[in-house]
C-alpha angles and dihedrals in degrees: 000000000000120000120233091216098063119148093254093051092048091052090049093050091049092049092048090047092050091049091050092049091051091048098047107027110072094196091053092052089046091052090052093050090045088054091050088052090057088057090056100264120128096040117171111260099236097137093099100040097104086101115059112238117240127262091166092244133352085247086073086080092064109110095017101126141176128193128209128213091271092057096253111147123211117201108203091219089064090059096065109137092041132090107241123204111195122184119185106204145145134211092239093053112101097199088049091052090047095055095040096091090054092046089052091051090051091049091050090053094052107024094102093049110108093210097055128078128185125204120184101193112201108218092206094056089225101130096173091056091044093050093047088054090052093047093047090051092042092237116153095204117141108246122209139166126223111266103181142017113305116214113245089233086067103037129010096179103268118129130255100026119167124194131182119197120198128227092270091057095255124134106252097172135020122169135163118212138036120310139169102254091175091069116120089239091059093045088052089049091054092047090051089055092048093050096050 
């Protein structure tokens, strides 16, 4: 009589269990992606950013607004002359959760710089939930919700999406998917935009 608990069956059960955890537990999937980031995967694609991407004109930013938990509204057009880092994310999104420690490190590096603005746009527009997440993780990132129409050239709905707008109001970076924004290469990229 064969035993159900053979070594092969036990390994299969463990593999299936691990697969199911990765499929249905966002924090487990985020941990796996974060681990892959540490091995050098998920690098921000800044190799081809020597040409500024096209919003047709910097005026296209006029009317693109975000609101914080206190009701303060930021119009992107009013931030001309600053480098703007925008990250669209959600608390249920594993790739968003995976990149958040790196985004927080980048923020800590530049938060005191007068020419850099960070906007973490919660895709669910649930600022209380988003802020509780930030507090629980001890991130100091500024959380906003979208308060206007966002041009499809900026955000097509995929999470996470990260955009960097240069001092002239032009989109200098737009990437979908998790990336390690605390990498020295991305920090150098941000510094190059600040020093233009």
